[in-house]
N, C-alpha and C positions, 0 to 999 in steps of 0.2 A: 210852257213850250218845251223846256228841257225835259220835264217829266214825260210829256207825250213822245218825245224822241227816244227816251230810254225804254218806254213801253213798246213802241214800234220796233225798236231794235230787238227787244226780247222776243216778240212774236215772230219776227222774221228769223231769228236764230232757232226757235223751236221748229218752225216749218222747215228750215234747212236741215236740221238734224234728223227729223222724222223722214224726210225724203232721201237724205244721203245715206242713212244707216244701211238699208238693204242694198243700195247700189255699191257701197264700199265692200260689202261682203261678196257681192256678185263679181265685182272687178278683181278682187283678190283671188277668188276661185278661178276665174278665167285666165288670169296671169299665170297662176300655178299650172293650169292645164297646158297652156301654150309652152311653158318652159319645160314641161315633161313630154312634149311632142304630141300632145292630144289637141283635138279641136276645142273641147270644153263647151260648157253650156253658156248661154248668153248672159252677159252681166245683169240683165234685167230678170233673170230667172227667179231670184228671191222674191220679187214683187208678185210673180205668178204663183209661187208656192204659198205666200201669205194670203193671197186672194182665195186660193183654193181651200186652205185650212179654215179661214174665217167663215166660209160658207157652211162648214160642217159643225154639227153639234158634238161636243166632247162626250166620250164614253168613259164612265167611271167604273171602277171595280166595286163589287158588292160591299166590301168592307171599307171602302174609302170614306173618310170623314169630311168635315167642312174644310179641313186643311187643304185637301186636294183641290177644292173649288176656289178657295180664297187665295192660295199661294201664288198662282200665275198673275193675278191682278195686283197683289201686293208687290211682287218682284218687279213687274212692269212699271208700276207707279214710282217705285224707288229709283229705277234706272232713268225714268223720264225726268224726275225731279233733279237727279244728279246731273244729267246732261244739260239741264237748263242753267246750271251754275257754271259750266265751263265755257268761257268765251270762244267764239269761232272767228268771225270776220270783224268784230268790233268790241270795244270795251265800253263800260258805262251802262250796262243793261239794268233793268229794274232790280233783278236779283243779284246785282254785283256786290252789294253790302253783305249778302248771305253766302257768297261763293267762298266759303272757308274750306280749306283742304281737309281739315279734321271732320267737318260735316260731310264732305264728299266721301271720305273713307267710311263713315258710319252708314251712309246710304248704300254704298256698295256691299258692306257687311250685311245690311238688312236684306238685300236681294239674295245674297248667298245663303243666308239662314232660311229664307222662304223656299229656295230651291232644295236645300237639304231636307227640310221638313216634308216637302212634297215627295221627295224620293223615299223617305222612310215611312210615310203615312200608310201605304198599302201593305207594307211588310214583306215585299219581295226581297230576295237575296241580292240581286243586282242593285236595286235602289239603295239598300242599306250600305252595300259595299261602296257605291259611288259617293254617298253622303259622308261616309267615314273618311274616304280619301280626300274629298273636297275640304272638309273641316280641318283635317290634319295638315294639308297644304296651306290653309289660311293661317295656321298658327305660326308659320314662317313668313308668309307674304305680308300680313297686316303689320307686324312690327317693322319690317323693312320699309314699308310705305310710310309709316309714322316717323321713322328716322330720316327718310328723305324730306318729309315735311319739316322736321326740325332743322335740317340743313338750310332749306329755303327760308325758314323763319329767321334764322340767325343772319343770313345774308340780306334779306329784304326788310327785316324788322316786323314782319306780319305773316299770318297764315292765310290772308285773303288772296285768292288766286288772281283776281283782277289787279290788285296792287302789285303782286309779285311779277306779273307779266309786264306791268309798266316799268318797274325797277330794272328788270332784266333787259327790257327793250332799250333803255337809255345807254346801256353798255358801260356804265361807270364801274361795275364790279370787275369787268375784264374776265380773262380766262383763269379759272381756278381748278386745282387738282381735286378739291373736295366736290366741286360741282360736277366734274367728270365722273367721279366715283358714284355720286348720287344718280347721275344719268344712267350708268350701267345697271345699278341696282333697280332703278325704276323701270327700265326696259325689261328686266327679268321678271319683275312683279307683274308688269303688263301682260307678258306672255302667259304667265300662270293664271292670271285673273280671267283671261279670255279663252282658256283651254286650248291654246295653240301649241303646235309642235315647237320644242321637244317635250313639253310637259304633257300634253294631251293632243289627240288627233280628232278634230271636229267631224271628220268624215269616216271614222272607224266604226266597225260593227263587230269587233272582237270583244266579247263580254269581259274577258279577264284584263283587258287593258283600258277599258272605258272608265272615265271619271265623270265628266259632265253629261255625256249621253246616257250613262247608266241610270241617272236620276230622272230621265225623260221617257223611259220605255213605256210607262203607263199613261203618258199624256197623249192626247189626240184632239183633233178639231180646233176650236178656238183657243183652248188652253195651250196646245202645242204652238199655235201661231204667236201667242203672247210670249212664250218662252223663247222662240226663235227671234222675234222682234226685239225682245229684251237683250238677247245676246248680241244682236247687231248694234243696238244702241250702246251697249257696253264697249264694244270694239271701237265704235266711233268716238265714244267718250275718251277712251285711253289715247287714241291717236290725236284727238284735239288737245288733250291735256299735255301730252309730250310736246306738241307744236306750240302751245301757249307758254310753256315754261322754258323750253330750250331753244325754240325758234319763234320768238314772239314778234318778229318783224313783219310788217305789212298790215297788222290789225289797225282798223280805224280808231282814232282816239275817242274818248267820251265826248259827247256833244257834237259830233261831226254830222255831216249831211249825207245824202244819197251818193254823191260822187265818191266820197271817202269810203262809204260802205261797199260800193262796187269794186274799188281797188282792194279793199280787205277781203272781199269774197273771192276775187281772182287769186290773191295770195294764199288764202285758205285752201282753195281747190288745188293749187300747185303743191302745197305742203302735204295735203292728203294723198294726192297722186304719188308723190315721192315716197311717202311712208308705206303706201300699199305695195309699191314696187319692191321696196326694201323688205317688207314682210314676206312677199311671195318668193323673193330670191332666198331669204333666210330659211323658209320652210322647205324649199325645194333642194337646198344644199345640205340639210341636216336631217338625221333620222330621229324618230321618237325614242327617248330614253326609257329605260325600265322604270316602272312605278317606284321601286325602292330607291332609285337614284334622284328622284324629284326633291326629297328633303335636302339632299346635298346641294342641289342646284339652287334652291331657295335659301339654304343656309349660307351659301356663298354670297347671294344678294344681300342677305341680312348683315353679313360681315362687312361688305363694301359700304353699305349705308351707315353702319356704325363707325367705320373708319372715317368716312366723309364727315360725319357730325363731330367726331372726336378731334380730327385734325383742324376743322374750322373753329371749334370751341377753344382749342389750345392756342391757335394762331390769333384769334380775336382777343383772348385773354392776355396774351403777351403784348399785343399791340396797345 
């Protein structure tokens, strides 16, 4: 019976993530438009865009290899598997024993590599430029994320996300300076991983400033739908990850029933709404930085994560 409940929770979680990902993107765009004094598109517009693109056959360049055909599916599968590991409204899902933060970082890296290979496959200048920038930014973002994982592992004694959320939810650790530094570093990495302002502008069409979009100029039809859906899943994943680690309250415990699931769902929706508002306010209040300043931005995140891990290691060792 407990296994059936865990399986049902996992299926409901996946359905929720697949339905909420485009909606979160649409809500964020709508909020930004309203803050800028524009009417903005409907929050449901991403669903319409995906439906339109999925009905179209992709058009490939003459010199495109099998990489261009397989990369969208590989990246989408990696994002889907990664988001299945991040708890939303309840803990104790079937994949909870596998929800390791290091595995999560590896799946995100796999999706990034697939995108970079797709951008370089055709051999266009913009695709290669975007791929080079993406991988150079990852050289700073991935170590920062792993140092944040190290901080969580020292505090919780594990890298399993489900167990980390349970430990942080109990509140026994209290407020720590190292945890605050890790939170700032993780938020900076999340901004970079999702190609959001100030690192990148998802709505830009200026070739010299594009990073993520430059690698998608040759994509169309179903392939472009998979890339866009994968980006929406990645944004939902990071928002859920931040909520699960730093605001783990409201999640239904493992082995709970539908009543606790409903309470956890309401709490998750409130947290996602608050994070969407915060993201929209942040992107409306700040301008995109120059591309050459991005390594400095991510370098600061890396130093914050390193300082968090070092302070925690020293304090734990002295204790």
